[in-house]
C-alpha positions as a Markdown table, in Angstrom:
| # | Residue | x | y | z |
|---|---|---|---|---|
| 1 | Met | 18.6 | -12.2 | -5.1 |
| 2 | Pro | 21.5 | -11.2 | -7.4 |
| 3 | Pro | 23.7 | -8.2 | -6.6 |
| 4 | Ser | 22.9 | -5.1 | -8.6 |
| 5 | Ser | 25.8 | -5.5 | -10.9 |
| 6 | Glu | 24.7 | -8.9 | -12.1 |
| 7 | Leu | 22.5 | -8.9 | -15.2 |
| 8 | Gln | 19.1 | -10.1 | -14.1 |
| 9 | Leu | 17.1 | -12.0 | -16.7 |
| 10 | Phe | 13.3 | -12.0 | -16.5 |
| 11 | Gln | 10.6 | -13.1 | -18.9 |
| 12 | Thr | 8.5 | -10.6 | -20.8 |
| 13 | Phe | 4.8 | -11.2 | -21.7 |
| 14 | Asn | 2.2 | -9.2 | -23.5 |
| 15 | Gly | -0.6 | -10.5 | -21.3 |
| 16 | Leu | -1.3 | -12.8 | -18.3 |
| 17 | Gln | -2.8 | -15.5 | -20.6 |
| 18 | Tyr | 0.7 | -16.6 | -21.6 |
| 19 | Leu | 1.9 | -16.5 | -18.0 |
| 20 | Thr | -0.9 | -18.7 | -16.7 |
| 21 | Lys | -0.2 | -21.2 | -19.4 |
| 22 | Thr | 3.5 | -21.5 | -18.6 |
| 23 | His | 3.3 | -21.2 | -14.8 |
| 24 | Gln | 0.7 | -22.7 | -12.4 |
| 25 | Phe | 0.5 | -20.3 | -9.5 |
| 26 | Lys | -2.2 | -21.1 | -6.9 |
| 27 | Ala | -2.3 | -17.7 | -5.4 |
| 28 | Trp | -2.1 | -14.2 | -6.9 |
| 29 | Phe | -1.4 | -11.2 | -4.7 |
| 30 | Leu | -2.5 | -8.1 | -6.6 |
| 31 | Asp | -1.6 | -4.5 | -6.0 |
| 32 | Gln | -4.5 | -2.2 | -6.9 |
| 33 | Phe | -3.3 | 1.4 | -7.7 |
| 34 | Gly | -1.2 | 1.3 | -10.9 |
| 35 | Val | -2.3 | -2.2 | -11.7 |
| 36 | Leu | -6.1 | -2.6 | -11.6 |
| 37 | His | -7.0 | 1.1 | -11.6 |
| 38 | Asp | -5.7 | 4.6 | -11.3 |
| 39 | Gly | -7.8 | 5.7 | -8.3 |
| 40 | Lys | -10.5 | 7.1 | -10.6 |
| 41 | Gln | -11.3 | 4.4 | -13.1 |
| 42 | Pro | -10.2 | 0.8 | -14.0 |
| 43 | Tyr | -7.5 | 0.3 | -16.5 |
| 44 | Pro | -8.6 | -1.1 | -19.9 |
| 45 | Gly | -9.2 | -4.8 | -19.7 |
| 46 | Ala | -8.5 | -5.1 | -16.0 |
| 47 | Ile | -12.0 | -6.2 | -15.0 |
| 48 | Ser | -12.2 | -8.9 | -17.7 |
| 49 | Thr | -8.7 | -10.1 | -17.0 |
| 50 | Leu | -9.6 | -10.7 | -13.3 |
| 51 | Gln | -12.6 | -12.7 | -14.4 |
| 52 | Lys | -10.5 | -14.8 | -16.8 |
| 53 | Leu | -7.8 | -15.3 | -14.1 |
| 54 | Ala | -10.5 | -16.5 | -11.7 |
| 55 | Thr | -11.6 | -19.2 | -14.2 |
| 56 | Thr | -8.1 | -20.8 | -13.9 |
| 57 | Gly | -8.8 | -21.5 | -10.2 |
| 58 | Ala | -6.4 | -18.8 | -9.0 |
| 59 | Lys | -6.9 | -17.6 | -5.4 |
| 60 | Met | -6.7 | -13.8 | -5.6 |
| 61 | Val | -5.9 | -11.5 | -2.7 |
| 62 | Ile | -5.5 | -7.7 | -2.9 |
| 63 | Ile | -2.4 | -6.5 | -1.1 |
| 64 | Ser | -2.2 | -2.8 | -0.9 |
| 65 | Asn | -0.3 | -0.1 | 0.9 |
| 66 | Ser | -3.5 | 1.8 | 1.3 |
| 67 | Ser | -3.9 | 3.3 | 4.7 |
| 68 | Arg | -7.5 | 2.4 | 4.8 |
| 69 | Arg | -9.2 | -0.7 | 6.2 |
| 70 | Ala | -9.6 | -3.8 | 4.1 |
| 71 | Ser | -13.5 | -3.4 | 3.9 |
| 72 | Thr | -13.1 | 0.1 | 2.5 |
| 73 | Thr | -10.7 | -1.1 | -0.1 |
| 74 | Met | -13.2 | -3.8 | -1.3 |
| 75 | Glu | -16.0 | -1.2 | -1.4 |
| 76 | Lys | -13.8 | 1.1 | -3.5 |
| 77 | Leu | -13.1 | -1.8 | -6.0 |
| 78 | Lys | -16.8 | -2.5 | -6.2 |
| 79 | Ser | -17.6 | 1.1 | -6.9 |
| 80 | Leu | -15.1 | 1.0 | -9.8 |
| 81 | Gly | -16.9 | -2.0 | -11.3 |
| 82 | Phe | -14.8 | -4.8 | -10.0 |
| 83 | Asp | -16.5 | -8.0 | -8.6 |
| 84 | Pro | -15.4 | -8.4 | -4.9 |
| 85 | Ser | -16.4 | -12.0 | -4.9 |
| 86 | Leu | -13.5 | -12.9 | -7.2 |
| 87 | Phe | -11.1 | -12.1 | -4.3 |
| 88 | Leu | -10.5 | -14.1 | -1.1 |
| 89 | Gly | -10.2 | -10.7 | 0.5 |
| 90 | Ala | -7.9 | -7.7 | 0.9 |
| 91 | Ile | -4.9 | -7.1 | 3.1 |
| 92 | Thr | -4.0 | -3.4 | 3.4 |
| 93 | Ser | -1.3 | -1.8 | 5.4 |
| 94 | Gly | -4.1 | 0.2 | 7.1 |
| 95 | Glu | -5.8 | -3.0 | 8.1 |
| 96 | Leu | -2.6 | -4.5 | 9.5 |
| 97 | Thr | -1.9 | -1.2 | 11.4 |
| 98 | His | -5.4 | -1.3 | 13.0 |
| 99 | Gln | -5.1 | -4.9 | 14.0 |
| 100 | Tyr | -1.6 | -4.6 | 15.5 |
| 101 | Leu | -2.6 | -1.4 | 17.4 |
| 102 | Gln | -5.8 | -3.1 | 18.6 |
| 103 | Arg | -4.2 | -6.4 | 19.7 |
| 104 | Arg | -0.8 | -5.1 | 20.9 |
| 105 | Asp | 0.3 | -8.7 | 21.3 |
| 106 | Asp | 3.9 | -8.2 | 20.2 |
| 107 | Asp | 6.7 | -6.5 | 22.2 |
| 108 | Trp | 7.0 | -3.5 | 20.0 |
| 109 | Phe | 3.3 | -2.6 | 19.9 |
| 110 | Gly | 2.8 | -3.6 | 23.5 |
| 111 | Ala | 5.4 | -1.0 | 24.5 |
| 112 | Leu | 3.6 | 1.9 | 22.7 |
| 113 | Gly | 1.8 | 4.5 | 24.7 |
| 114 | Lys | -1.8 | 5.7 | 23.9 |
| 115 | Ser | -1.2 | 9.3 | 23.0 |
| 116 | Cys | -0.1 | 10.0 | 19.4 |
| 117 | Ile | 0.4 | 12.7 | 16.8 |
| 118 | His | -1.9 | 11.7 | 13.9 |
| 119 | Met | -1.1 | 12.7 | 10.3 |
| 120 | Thr | -4.0 | 12.0 | 8.1 |
| 121 | Trp | -5.9 | 12.9 | 4.9 |
| 122 | Arg | -8.2 | 15.9 | 4.2 |
| 123 | Asp | -9.3 | 15.7 | 0.6 |
| 124 | Arg | -9.2 | 11.9 | 0.5 |
| 125 | Gly | -11.4 | 11.4 | 3.6 |
| 126 | Ala | -10.7 | 10.9 | 7.3 |
| 127 | Ile | -9.3 | 7.7 | 8.8 |
| 128 | Ser | -11.2 | 6.3 | 11.8 |
| 129 | Leu | -9.2 | 5.3 | 14.9 |
| 130 | Glu | -12.4 | 4.0 | 16.6 |
| 131 | Gly | -11.8 | 1.0 | 18.9 |
| 132 | Leu | -8.1 | 1.6 | 19.3 |
| 133 | Gly | -8.3 | 3.5 | 22.6 |
| 134 | Leu | -5.9 | 6.2 | 21.3 |
| 135 | Gln | -5.7 | 9.8 | 22.4 |
| 136 | Val | -4.8 | 12.1 | 19.5 |
| 137 | Val | -2.8 | 15.1 | 20.6 |
| 138 | Asp | -1.4 | 18.0 | 18.6 |
| 139 | Lys | 1.4 | 19.0 | 20.9 |
| 140 | Val | 4.6 | 17.0 | 20.4 |
| 141 | Glu | 5.5 | 17.1 | 24.1 |
| 142 | Glu | 2.3 | 15.2 | 24.9 |
| 143 | Ala | 2.8 | 12.5 | 22.2 |
| 144 | Glu | 4.2 | 9.0 | 22.8 |
| 145 | Phe | 4.3 | 8.0 | 19.1 |
| 146 | Val | 3.5 | 9.2 | 15.6 |
| 147 | Leu | 0.8 | 7.6 | 13.5 |
| 148 | Val | 0.9 | 8.4 | 9.8 |
| 149 | His | -2.1 | 7.6 | 7.6 |
| 150 | Gly | -1.9 | 10.6 | 5.3 |
| 151 | Thr | 0.0 | 13.6 | 4.1 |
| 152 | Glu | -2.6 | 16.4 | 4.1 |
| 153 | Ala | -3.6 | 17.2 | 7.7 |
| 154 | Leu | -2.9 | 16.9 | 11.4 |
| 155 | Gly | -5.5 | 15.1 | 13.5 |
| 156 | Gln | -7.1 | 16.9 | 16.5 |
| 157 | Ser | -8.3 | 15.5 | 19.8 |
| 158 | Ser | -11.9 | 16.5 | 18.8 |
| 159 | Gly | -11.7 | 14.1 | 15.9 |
| 160 | Ala | -11.4 | 16.9 | 13.4 |
| 161 | Ser | -8.3 | 17.6 | 11.4 |
| 162 | Cys | -6.3 | 20.7 | 10.6 |
| 163 | Pro | -5.1 | 21.0 | 7.0 |
| 164 | Met | -1.3 | 21.2 | 6.7 |
| 165 | Thr | 1.2 | 21.3 | 3.9 |
| 166 | Leu | 3.9 | 18.7 | 3.5 |
| 167 | Glu | 6.5 | 21.2 | 4.8 |
| 168 | Glu | 4.4 | 22.0 | 7.9 |
| 169 | Leu | 4.0 | 18.3 | 8.7 |
| 170 | Glu | 7.8 | 17.8 | 8.3 |
| 171 | Lys | 8.3 | 20.6 | 10.8 |
| 172 | Val | 6.2 | 18.7 | 13.3 |
| 173 | Leu | 8.3 | 15.6 | 12.6 |
| 174 | Glu | 11.4 | 17.5 | 13.5 |
| 175 | Gly | 10.0 | 18.0 | 17.0 |
| 176 | Cys | 9.0 | 14.3 | 17.2 |
| 177 | Ala | 12.4 | 13.1 | 16.2 |
| 178 | Ala | 14.1 | 15.4 | 18.7 |
| 179 | Lys | 11.8 | 13.7 | 21.4 |
| 180 | Gln | 12.8 | 10.3 | 20.0 |
| 181 | Ile | 9.3 | 8.9 | 19.8 |
| 182 | Pro | 8.6 | 6.0 | 17.3 |
| 183 | Met | 6.5 | 6.3 | 14.1 |
| 184 | Ile | 4.0 | 3.9 | 12.6 |
| 185 | Val | 3.4 | 4.4 | 8.9 |
| 186 | Ala | 0.1 | 2.9 | 7.7 |
| 187 | Asn | 1.0 | 3.4 | 4.0 |
| 188 | Pro | 4.7 | 2.9 | 3.1 |
| 189 | Asp | 4.2 | 4.2 | -0.5 |
| 190 | Phe | 6.2 | 7.2 | -1.5 |
| 191 | Val | 3.9 | 8.2 | -4.3 |
| 192 | Thr | 0.8 | 6.7 | -6.0 |
| 193 | Val | -0.8 | 7.0 | -9.4 |
| 194 | Glu | -4.0 | 9.0 | -9.4 |
| 195 | Ala | -5.6 | 9.7 | -12.7 |
| 196 | Arg | -2.2 | 9.7 | -14.4 |
| 197 | Asp | -0.7 | 12.1 | -11.8 |
| 198 | Leu | 1.6 | 11.2 | -9.0 |
| 199 | Arg | 0.5 | 12.0 | -5.5 |
| 200 | Val | 2.8 | 12.2 | -2.4 |
| 201 | Met | 2.0 | 9.4 | 0.1 |
| 202 | Pro | 2.9 | 8.7 | 3.8 |
| 203 | Gly | 6.1 | 6.7 | 3.0 |
| 204 | Thr | 7.6 | 10.1 | 2.0 |
| 205 | Leu | 7.1 | 11.4 | 5.5 |
| 206 | Ala | 8.4 | 8.1 | 7.0 |
| 207 | Ala | 11.6 | 8.3 | 4.9 |
| 208 | Lys | 12.0 | 11.9 | 6.1 |
| 209 | Tyr | 11.6 | 10.7 | 9.7 |
| 210 | Glu | 14.3 | 8.1 | 9.3 |
| 211 | Lys | 16.7 | 10.7 | 7.9 |
| 212 | Leu | 16.0 | 12.8 | 11.0 |
| 213 | Gly | 17.1 | 9.8 | 13.1 |
| 214 | Gly | 13.5 | 8.6 | 14.0 |
| 215 | Glu | 12.5 | 4.9 | 14.3 |
| 216 | Val | 9.8 | 3.8 | 11.8 |
| 217 | Lys | 7.6 | 0.7 | 11.8 |
| 218 | Trp | 6.8 | 0.1 | 8.1 |
| 219 | Met | 3.3 | -1.6 | 8.0 |
| 220 | Gly | 3.3 | -2.8 | 4.4 |
| 221 | Lys | 5.2 | -3.5 | 1.3 |
| 222 | Pro | 8.2 | -3.9 | 0.9 |
| 223 | Asp | 8.2 | -5.5 | 4.4 |
| 224 | Lys | 7.5 | -9.3 | 4.5 |
| 225 | Ile | 4.6 | -8.8 | 6.9 |
| 226 | Ile | 1.9 | -8.2 | 4.3 |
| 227 | Tyr | 3.0 | -11.1 | 2.1 |
| 228 | Lys | 3.0 | -13.5 | 5.0 |
| 229 | Ser | -0.5 | -12.4 | 5.8 |
| 230 | Ala | -1.6 | -12.9 | 2.2 |
| 231 | Met | -0.1 | -16.4 | 2.1 |
| 232 | Ala | -1.9 | -17.3 | 5.4 |
| 233 | Met | -5.2 | -16.0 | 3.9 |
| 234 | Ala | -4.7 | -18.1 | 0.7 |
| 235 | Gly | -3.3 | -21.2 | 2.6 |
| 236 | Val | -0.3 | -21.4 | 0.3 |
| 237 | Asp | 3.5 | -21.2 | 0.6 |
| 238 | Ala | 5.9 | -18.9 | -1.3 |
| 239 | Phe | 6.5 | -21.5 | -4.0 |
| 240 | Asp | 2.8 | -21.3 | -5.2 |
| 241 | Ser | 2.5 | -17.6 | -5.0 |
| 242 | Ile | 3.1 | -14.6 | -7.3 |
| 243 | Ala | 2.8 | -10.9 | -6.6 |
| 244 | Val | 1.8 | -8.4 | -9.2 |
| 245 | Gly | 2.7 | -4.7 | -8.8 |
| 246 | Asp | 3.9 | -1.5 | -10.5 |
| 247 | Ser | 6.4 | -0.4 | -7.9 |
| 248 | Leu | 9.9 | -1.8 | -8.0 |
| 249 | His | 10.7 | -0.5 | -4.5 |
| 250 | His | 7.5 | -1.7 | -2.8 |
| 251 | Asp | 5.9 | -4.6 | -4.8 |
| 252 | Ile | 8.9 | -6.2 | -6.4 |
| 253 | Lys | 11.4 | -5.7 | -3.6 |
| 254 | Gly | 8.8 | -6.9 | -1.1 |
| 255 | Ala | 8.2 | -10.1 | -3.2 |
| 256 | Asn | 12.0 | -10.6 | -3.4 |
| 257 | Ala | 12.2 | -10.4 | 0.4 |
| 258 | Ala | 9.3 | -12.8 | 0.9 |
| 259 | Gly | 10.8 | -15.3 | -1.5 |
| 260 | Ile | 8.0 | -15.3 | -4.0 |
| 261 | Gln | 7.9 | -14.6 | -7.7 |
| 262 | Ser | 6.7 | -11.4 | -9.1 |
| 263 | Ala | 5.2 | -9.7 | -12.2 |
| 264 | Phe | 6.2 | -6.0 | -12.8 |
| 265 | Ile | 3.6 | -3.8 | -14.5 |
| 266 | Thr | 5.6 | -1.2 | -16.4 |
| 267 | Gly | 2.7 | 1.2 | -17.1 |
| 268 | Gly | 2.3 | 2.4 | -13.5 |
| 269 | Ile | 4.3 | 4.7 | -11.3 |
| 270 | His | 7.5 | 4.0 | -13.2 |
| 271 | Ala | 6.0 | 4.7 | -16.7 |
| 272 | Thr | 7.7 | 8.1 | -17.1 |
| 273 | Glu | 11.1 | 6.7 | -16.0 |
| 274 | Leu | 10.8 | 3.9 | -18.4 |
| 275 | Gly | 9.8 | 6.1 | -21.3 |
| 276 | Val | 6.3 | 4.7 | -21.5 |
| 277 | Asn | 3.9 | 7.3 | -22.9 |
| 278 | Ser | 0.6 | 5.4 | -23.5 |
| 279 | Phe | -1.3 | 2.5 | -22.0 |
| 280 | Gly | -0.1 | -0.9 | -23.1 |
| 281 | Glu | 3.1 | 0.4 | -24.6 |
| 282 | Glu | 6.1 | -1.9 | -24.0 |
| 283 | Ala | 9.0 | -0.6 | -22.1 |
| 284 | Ala | 12.5 | -1.1 | -23.5 |
| 285 | Leu | 14.2 | -4.1 | -21.9 |
| 286 | Ser | 17.4 | -2.2 | -21.2 |
| 287 | Ser | 15.4 | 0.5 | -19.4 |
| 288 | Val | 13.7 | -2.1 | -17.2 |
| 289 | Gln | 17.0 | -3.8 | -16.4 |
| 290 | Ala | 18.6 | -0.4 | -15.5 |
| 291 | Leu | 15.7 | 0.6 | -13.2 |
| 292 | Ala | 15.7 | -2.9 | -11.5 |
| 293 | Ser | 19.4 | -2.4 | -10.7 |
| 294 | Lys | 18.7 | 1.1 | -9.4 |
| 295 | Tyr | 16.1 | -0.1 | -7.0 |
| 296 | Asp | 17.8 | -3.5 | -6.3 |
| 297 | Ala | 14.5 | -5.1 | -7.0 |
| 298 | Tyr | 14.2 | -8.0 | -9.5 |
| 299 | Pro | 10.9 | -9.1 | -11.1 |
| 300 | Ser | 10.4 | -12.6 | -12.4 |
| 301 | Phe | 8.2 | -11.4 | -15.2 |
| 302 | Val | 7.5 | -8.1 | -17.0 |
| 303 | Leu | 4.3 | -7.0 | -18.6 |
| 304 | Pro | 3.1 | -3.6 | -19.9 |
| 305 | Ser | -0.3 | -3.8 | -18.2 |
| 306 | Phe | -2.7 | -6.1 | -16.3 |
| 307 | Thr | -4.4 | -7.4 | -19.4 |
| 308 | Trp | -5.2 | -10.9 | -20.6 |
């Protein structure tokens, strides 16, 4: 990866059709929010583009920093009109978190206790911890680690949750950091696109915790863990893979770390920064280059949207 000061050249395309004709990738790792849909409805052309991409023989895997399980992600895509059979499957940071907490077969997870402070969702629906053998506590002095799935509520031992503001949750984190207990963040995103608005995500709390001196285990992009899992699912190596995403810090930086090529969709979370005001509008090349340098994340290809 080049240093930030070096001019990074990337290819620009108006649609995926041209990319598939010039590059033969066997596996496509697709982000969902900001690429395929905005949380409420599919982006124009996304459904037909997936169908056309499938006819090229591409193996497609959803890789998402969603804190929910993979099955929930596939159900969500189906409800929005996408055909789940086009994908090999989904790998979400929530799924990885669940599996690692369940197996506890590496040293870090094996050393975790069972009692945790659980930060979760309220309006977006609860996150199930069933089958993990965890004890949710609401007192910092009783907790052995922090588990962050959401930014709207604090989980209770009863299974219910108590609504909290971001500031209130950050206050809880101050006590956790003072106790020096580790955090697992099941969604490393800082913000996400939701019906054209940006919503604060768990990665914001994790970044705050690191600033407080806390240890964080990031269970998704930009960590290589999610890309390695996707390559294993597709049975391919880095050379035959491409990741498509709208976040330079998460999708593109993660692809850089994993050694795979990437396509940056400019109409997602960076649209405002890039001066993009309408769907399908092309971002100025100089703006993309400046933003790539800012985030130290370098795409191989740049497209305005996930269209054919």
